[in-house]
Structure formats: C-alpha cells, structure tokens
C-alpha positions in Angstrom: 9.1 -15.3 -30.1 8.6 -11.8 -31.5 11.2 -9.1 -31.1 10.6 -6.5 -28.4 7.9 -8.5 -26.7 7.5 -8.7 -22.9 6.9 -12.2 -21.6 3.9 -13.1 -19.4 4.8 -16.7 -18.3 5.4 -18.2 -21.7 3.1 -16.0 -23.7 4.4 -12.9 -25.4 2.5 -9.7 -24.8 1.4 -7.8 -27.8 1.7 -4.0 -28.2 -1.9 -3.5 -27.0 -1.3 -5.5 -23.8 2.0 -3.6 -23.2 0.2 -0.3 -23.5 -2.5 -1.4 -21.1 0.0 -2.6 -18.5 2.0 0.6 -18.9 -1.1 2.7 -18.3 -1.8 0.9 -15.1 1.8 1.2 -14.0 1.6 5.0 -14.5 -1.6 5.1 -12.5 0.0 3.1 -9.7 3.0 5.4 -9.7 0.9 8.5 -9.5 -1.0 7.1 -6.5 2.2 6.0 -4.8 3.8 9.5 -5.2 0.5 11.2 -4.3 0.1 12.9 -7.6 -3.7 12.7 -7.4 -4.2 15.5 -9.9 -2.9 13.2 -12.6 -5.1 10.2 -11.8 -8.2 11.3 -13.7 -6.2 11.8 -16.9 -4.3 8.5 -16.4 -7.6 6.6 -15.8 -9.1 8.1 -19.0 -6.1 7.2 -21.0 -6.1 3.7 -19.6 -9.8 3.3 -20.5 -9.1 4.6 -24.0 -6.5 1.9 -24.4 -9.0 -0.8 -23.4 -8.2 -1.3 -19.8 -11.2 -2.5 -18.0 -12.8 -0.8 -14.9 -12.0 -3.9 -12.9 -8.2 -3.6 -13.5 -8.3 0.1 -12.7 -10.3 -0.6 -9.5 -7.8 -3.2 -8.5 -4.9 -0.7 -8.8 -6.8 1.8 -6.6 -7.9 -0.9 -4.1 -4.3 -2.1 -3.8 -3.1 1.5 -3.1 -5.8 2.0 -0.5 -4.9 -1.2 1.3 -1.2 -0.4 1.4 0.5 1.2 4.3 3.2 3.6 3.3 4.2 7.2 3.5 0.9 9.1 3.9 -1.1 5.9 4.0 -1.3 5.1 7.7 -4.4 3.0 8.4 -5.2 4.7 11.6 -5.4 8.0 9.9 -8.0 6.9 7.3 -11.6 8.2 7.4 -14.0 5.5 8.2 -17.5 5.2 6.8 
C-alpha cells in the first residue's frame, strides 16, 4: 500500500482520484451551506480535474432531494 493513500474498499486511491473526490466534497459543502456563488467555480474546478458531469449532477441531485435547513420540500417551486 502506498503512503498517504486513501482506501476505497481495498483499492488505494491515487492523487488524481483524491483531488476529484475533494472537489466534489467542496461542492457538496458549498451547497449545504448555501454558498451558491461559489458553486460555478467549484464545478469548473472539478471538471478541470476530470470529474464527470454525471458525478457533479449526482451531488446536485442529492442536495436537491435532501430536506434540511432552507430545503423544505413544501417550499420548492414545482414545474
């Protein structure tokens, strides 16, 4: 096992994977703390690190489906 590697099951994550996961975590945190002005830059950074649109969309979808402070389902706009 490499030093300073995060483990995903039994597979060590390389530096590229760690950066991708970190970028998604920063996006998730910005959404959770309602710092929406940071999201565009965080998405662009994630994409530049090789994060796919599907992974970015999954983070956003997860946020939108979560009830929490400021995320009350009954207050959402419906299309």
